[in-house]
N, C-alpha and C positions, 0 to 999 in steps of 0.2 A: 814471232813464230807465227802468229797470229794474224791472217790479214782479218782488213774490216770486214764485218758482213759474214766471215767463217765463224762457225762455230762450231770450235772442237770438244767432245765432250767424250767420257765414256763410252759411249755404243759406240761411237765414228770411231773406237779399237778394240773392238768385242769381238772375238768370235759366234757368229752366228750358230755356230750349233750348242757350244759350253753355254752359252752370252756370258761369257770370261772374258778379262784384257787377254790380246792375243800371245800366246807365247810360241818362240817358233814359229813367228808366219811366213807363207807359203803364200804365193800370188799363182792365181790358174789362170788361162789363158785368157777367161773373159774377163781376169780384172780386179774379182776379191776374192778376198782374204781369208785365210784360216787360221788357224795353230795345227801346227804337224800332224799331231796323233793324230788332230778332230779329223780331217779330210780323209785321212790314212784308215781309222776306223770304218768311216762313210761310206769309202772309196769299196776295202775288202767285202761289206757286203753287200756289193754290186760285182767280185769276183761271176758270178757263176753266170753273167748277163753278154760281157764280153764289152758295156758301153758304161759310162762313169758320164756324172752328170754334175753338174753344178746345185749345191742345194737350193740356193739365193734364184738365183736364173735360170735353172731347169735347161742350163747347154751341154749337150753330149759331150762326148769327149772321145775318140778311138786311135789311136789304144790310148792305154792308161798314160795320161802325163805322168811325165818323171817330175819330181815336187827338191825344188831349192828352196834353201832359207832366206828369206828376203830382206836380207841386210841391214839395208837404209830405210824397214818399216820396222824391223827389230831394234834399230838401234834410239832408233824414235820416239818407239814405245818405251823403252828403257830409258829415256832424258826427261819425257814427257813423267814417265813416276817422280822421278826426282822434282821435275819442278810443277807438278801438282796437278792433276786434270780435274775441269769443274766435277763437280756433284754431281751422283748418278743420278736421276729421276728417283724419288720417290717410289717406295712399290704400290702409295695409292695414287700413283701417275698412270700406274699402267691399268692396261683394259683385265678387267675380270669377267669373270663367265656372265654378270649381267650389265656387263659395260659393253656399250659400240667401241670396238674397233677400229683407230685408224687405217685406211686399208694404203698408204703408202708407208708405211713403216713394216719392214724386215725386220727377221726377228720375237724377241718378245714385241708386243705393239703395244702404245701408248692409247691411254681413253682417244676418241673424238672429242672433241668442243664443237665441233658444226657438223653439218651434213649437207652436201652440193645437189639440192632440183633438178641442177641443170647437166652437175657431173656424175647424179645419181652415185658419190662416193662421200663419204666419212670421211675429215679429216682432226688429227693432230692440229696444238698451235704450233711446231714448229712447218708441217705440211700444207698448212691452211693459209700461212704467210702471202704467197704467190696470188692469192686471191683477194687481198687488200692491196696489194705493187702493182700486180700488170691489168692494165687499162681495160681490155676484153675481159677478163675474168672477173671485173669491180660489178659484173652486171647479172653474175649468177647470182642463183636466190641462194640465200643462206639461211638456211632454219638452225635448230635445237640437232646434237643427233638423232639420230633415228636408225632403228634396226629392219624399216618397211620400206627402204629406197625401192627395194624388187620389187616390190607391189605396183611402184608406178610403173614400170613395163608392161608394156601388151604380152600378152602372153601366146597372140596371134600374130605380130609382124615386129615383134621384138623392137618395137619404139618407145620410147617414150608418151605415156598418154598426158594428154593437154588438155581437154576438147568433152566434153559433158552431154550427154542426151539425152535431152529432160522429158523424150516419148518412155524409154527405158529406165527413166533412173538409175542411170553407171555411167563410170567413167571409162571413156574411151582416148585413142589415139590417131593421129590425122586417117593413115589408111581404114579406121573401123567407120570412120564419119562418110567414106566415099565410096565404103563396097557393107559390111552386115546394116551401117545403119542408116543407109543412103534416102534420103527425103525426110528423117528421123529431124527434126527438132532441136538443132543443136551449137550447142553455144562455147566457150570455150572457160575451162577449169574455173580463171580466173575472174569471169563476167558472171558465172552459176554464184562461186564464191563471194562476191558483191553483192549479190540477190538473199544469198542466206544470211549472210552478216548482216543484214538492214530488217532480216527477219530475225533472229538472233538477239541483237538490238531490243527486235519490242516485244521478245519473249524474255529475254534479261529484265526491260521493264516490268514487264505484267509477275516475272516473281519476287522481283524488290518491293513493287506494292503488298504484293501477299505476304512477304517475310515483314514489314512493316506493319502491315493489319495485323497478321497472327502474332507480333510484338508487343500490340496495343491490346489484342485477345488477351495475352500472356499478362501486361500488367492487370487487365481486369479483373481477370480471375486470383490476379497475387489482390488483388484491393478486395474481392470478395471473399476470400480466404480472411483476409483477416477481418472483414466487415460480420463476416460466419463466426470465429472464435471470440469478436468483442460481443455480438448480442447473446454467443451462448452465456460467457463471464457472465456479462451483466444478466441477464435473464435467471442465473442459479445461484448470481449473488442476490438479486433482489428475491427468489422466491425461498431464497435460506431465511431471509428477515423476514416472507410471512410467515413460512414455518416457523419460525424460531418465537415468532407473535403471539401464531397458533401454542403452540404448545405454550406459553409463556402465560394464556389466556387460561388454559385448560388447570395449570399447575395453579393458577391465579384460582379460581372455580374449585379446583379442588380447597386449595386452603379453607377460600368461605365455608365451602359443608364441613368438613373438619370443624373448621370452626366453634360451629353453629350447634352440631355433634355436643361438640366438646362442653360450650356448654348450658344443653338442653339437659345433659348427661348431671354436667353437677346441679342442677336444678332439681330434676325427679330425684335425683341420689337424696340432696338434701332433706326435697320435699316425704320420702319416707322415713330418713332417718329419724328426724324429727316424729312423726307418727310413731317408728321404733321404740320413740324412749318415750313418748307418754303412754306407749299398751305396755313399755316395762313399766312406766313406776304405775299404773292403773293395780298392773299383777302384785309390786310389792306393796302395795294400800289395800287389796284384796287379801293376799295372804295372811299382813298383818290382823286385820277385819276376822280372819278366819280364824287366828291364833286366840283373840280374843271373845270370837262364839265358843271356840272349843273350851276355854276357861270360865265361861259366864255355862257350861253345859255341867261342868260338874259343879257348881255351887249349890250346898246343899242346903242356904237359907233361903224360902219362898220369899220372902219379903226383899232381899236383896237381889233375887235373880229376877222378882218382880220389879225393880228398884231400875233397878241396870240393862233392863232388857233393851226396852226405847231406843237408848242413846247407843245399843252398842250394836245394836240387828239396824241399824239405819245405815244404807252403802246409796255410793256417790253414784253419779249420772257416768255408765259406761261409756267410750268412742264409739262412735257408729261404726258398727264393722262393714257399710256396705259403702265406705271411704276406700278400703281395702282391696285394689284388683290387680292379679297375680296374671301378667304374662311375657312365663321365659320366653326369650330369645325373641319377642317378636316388638319391642319397642321402637326398633328403628328398622325395621324392615319397609316401612313404606318410602322411607329415604333411599333404602338401596335401589326398589323399586323404580324411583324415581332419576335418581344417578345413571341404571340399565337401562332404561326409555330415554335419558339424553342421550346412552351411547349409542344403539338402536336409529335415533335420528341422523344421530353425524356419522353413523356409518352410510345411512343412505346419503345424506347429503353427500361427503366423500366419494362414494361410487360413481355417483353420477354425477359428479363435477369433475370426476378423476376422466370418466366417458370426454370428455368438451377437450381437457387437457390432453389426454392425446389424441383427441384428432387434430389438439393445433401444432400440435408436435410433428403429424405426417404432411401438418397444412405446410410446414418449415423442409420437409421431406420434398413434397411437390413440388416449392417455390424455388430448393438447389436443383428441381432436373425435371425435364419432361414425366408428362404423364407417363403410366407405364398401359390404362387399357384405357376401352374406349367409354367407360365410368369414367374414369378419369381424367378423361376431357373432357365431359359433356357438363363438370363440377364449371367450367369457365363459357359454358358455349352463351354463344350471345346472337340474340335477333337480332336480324338487319335484311331492311329493304332497299328496294331501289330509290334511286333519284330519279321522278323525271324529266326535270331540268338536265339529266344530263345524256338522256338515250337519246342512242340514234334515231331518224324519224322512222330509220322501215327496225325502228323494232315496237313491240308490243309488248304492252307491260299488264299482268292480269294478277290473280290473285293479289290486292293487297299490296299491290307492286312488290312481291316477292317473285314472278314467272318473270322471263323476255323470253318471245321469239322472234326470229327471221322470219320476216313477212315480205320486205323486200318491195312496200306500199307505203309511203306518207303515210303520217299517224297527223294527226292536229293537234301538236307540241307549238307552242307557243316560241318566240323567239328570243332562245336566253343565251346568253356568255356561257356559262358551264355548258352546254351542248353537243359534243361530238359530230364534227360534220362531215368529216372526213372517212372513218371506222365506223364498222360499226359495234360500240360499244358503249358501256353504260358501267355510272360506277354506284355503290351505295351512299345510301341515304347520311350513315351512322358513321364517323370515324373510328377507327380503331387502336385503342394504344393497352396498354397493360399486360395482361393476360387474354388472350381471345381465342372462341373458338367458334367454325362454322362449319356449316356440310355444306355442299350443291350436289341435286341432283341434276344431270344432265341427259337429255334427250338427240339419238345421234349424234356421228360425229361434230368437228368441226367446231369447237365451241373450248375457246381458252379459259382459264381460272385464273383470275390475274387478280394482287393486290396493287395499289398506287398512291402517290402524292396527290393531296389535292388541285396539287398548283401545275398538273402535268398540263400539256399543252393537248388545247378543242379541236388543234386545227393544224395544218401542215404534211410535213413528209408524212413518212412509216417511222419514218426515223425521231420524227419530233414529236408523233403522238399518238404512236401503236405502241398497245401494252406490252413492256417487254423490249421492246427496241430504243432504248433510251437508258438514262442512271434513274428515273423516278419511277419506274414503276417493273413488278416482276410477274412473270407471268410462265403460269402450266399449258404448254403445246398437247393435248391429250389424246392429237393424233398421231404426231409423231413422237412421241414419248422425249419431250426434252421442255425444261427450263429455259426462258430466255430472259437475262437480264441487261441492259446495256449494247442490245442487237447481238450478244454473244450469247450462244446455243450452248447448253451443256447438256449429255444423255441421262434420262430417268435411271431408276433400277429396274424399271418393271414394268408394263400398259396399265394404268387405271382403272378400276368397275366403273360404272353408270356414277358411281356415288365416289366425291372427291370431299374429305376433311381436310381443312385451314388448320395450323396454330399456329398462334403469333404471341412473342413473346417479347414487347415493345422492348421495355428497358434493358433486357438480355440480349436482343440485336438478333432473335433469331428468328426464321416466317420455315413452314413446315407443312409437307405439303405428302398424304396421306389415301391413298387407295382401301375405300370402308365395304368389307362383304361382312362374312364372319367373323374374319380376324380384319385387324388395321397394318396395311402393311406401309413403311415410309419411303417417299417415291424419290425426295429431295430433300436437304434443308438445307436452308442458307442461313449464313455466320456474316452478318457486318452491323452495321451502326446508319441506325433509323435516326431520321434528324426531325421527321414530323411525322405527325397522324398520318396511320393509311388508313384506307379506303377499298373494298373491296367491290369487284368490279367483272365483266362478261366481255370478250372477245365474241362475235361469229363471223361465220366463213362460208357460212350456203344457207339457202331460203331452207325454210323449215326446223333449223337446230332450234331449242329450247333449253334452258337453265334455267332453276328455283334455288333459292336457298330451303333448305329443307327447316321444319317445326321441331326443335328440339327441347322443350319443354310441354 
């Protein structure tokens, strides 16, 4: 029943009004088939007009056609019900509100799988097949389904827009190119796409390189977090041991004092008790002597009294009372005073040393971030002088080689391989590593403040030896408010003042330029990886321009 290449599915035998299989099918004069009841109801709604049309092709019929059941089609539908129809497309194959619908489908439309930029029509898989089979259609440009095909039609000339006007930067049709855009720089859209595609690839390359750089930066930051945590834990562990040792030392000294006090306490108590016992013995002896004297005083016999008196009245030598010193609660006050003095001195030492500890902790905070104030930057200030061996012969150095002026008159410098010969530039004698800060005071415009590797070319083209025009130098263009690196211009946040501050954290890979006035305004910050020590430099554009490194200490 089914011929090769013919697809009989549920949609083929469905009514486009009720979207169900045909019931009592009827065929209109135009050839389209409907359920008899469906088309009657549809036409009943058109009775007032006197014109009856096909819901599919919109062909009009006057008068209303007489409808007869198509018995052969009805039999075919019944037979196919018995033998089985191909499965209807799944619901997800039909176009929803957000999908691009096939322009060729009638009734319930399927999702489009491709859009043709030549036909400006979207096709489902079934209706797209001719574009794969028919030779002329194979040349058409197929793209993913698009709802914006009509945007490719010129609103003025109703033609496909295949041209691009470079003058007005817009897509146009061929008629636009000879009318509204006559004498403009026009090319085919394909040619412009090819040109922009090359730029896009370059941009993608830059973006991907930045992604790699940022991923490296993230890894460095992750490593820095680990280093910070490890350093903090190690410091806390070490400090805990030191404080434990300090407390142990204090406890040991406390035990020593306690032991000495107890020892002295025992000695002095023993001395006192020994003296006390001696005195008590004397008291007992005196009491006995008093009793004898009292008894002698009552003797009536004068001869006996005189005979016994010498022996009874004789007294033993008494204990020297001067050895008895009573000092209530004052015996160990000197010890308490000495310990109190030690405590005060220790408190003083701790207070003084704690300031150093606090400063050290704040320095760690500075190491982990950029200084917040000019005073913070000045902690890293470095005295810089210019190297006469690098100065272009039109530059006059003065003020201890801290200042340079463009005078357009050859100076009597000796020949040197480090001298810039093409551009009015000069580098510093000192190299910049670690964390360092310097300020530059410039007179008049036309001065660039730069940093560069020492091996930057001294001769050659602008890209080879000019500050900021290669990958060996960074240059702040004070006249045009921009930063140059590798011949790429980046706008900075605002115009610098006559004084420019430069802060470098070599290990962290940051280079920051500031406008210095009453406050410090960040102009631009570079984040990269420095491979060599850097040198500060000036670049001059106009005669009379001058710049000098400021004294900051």
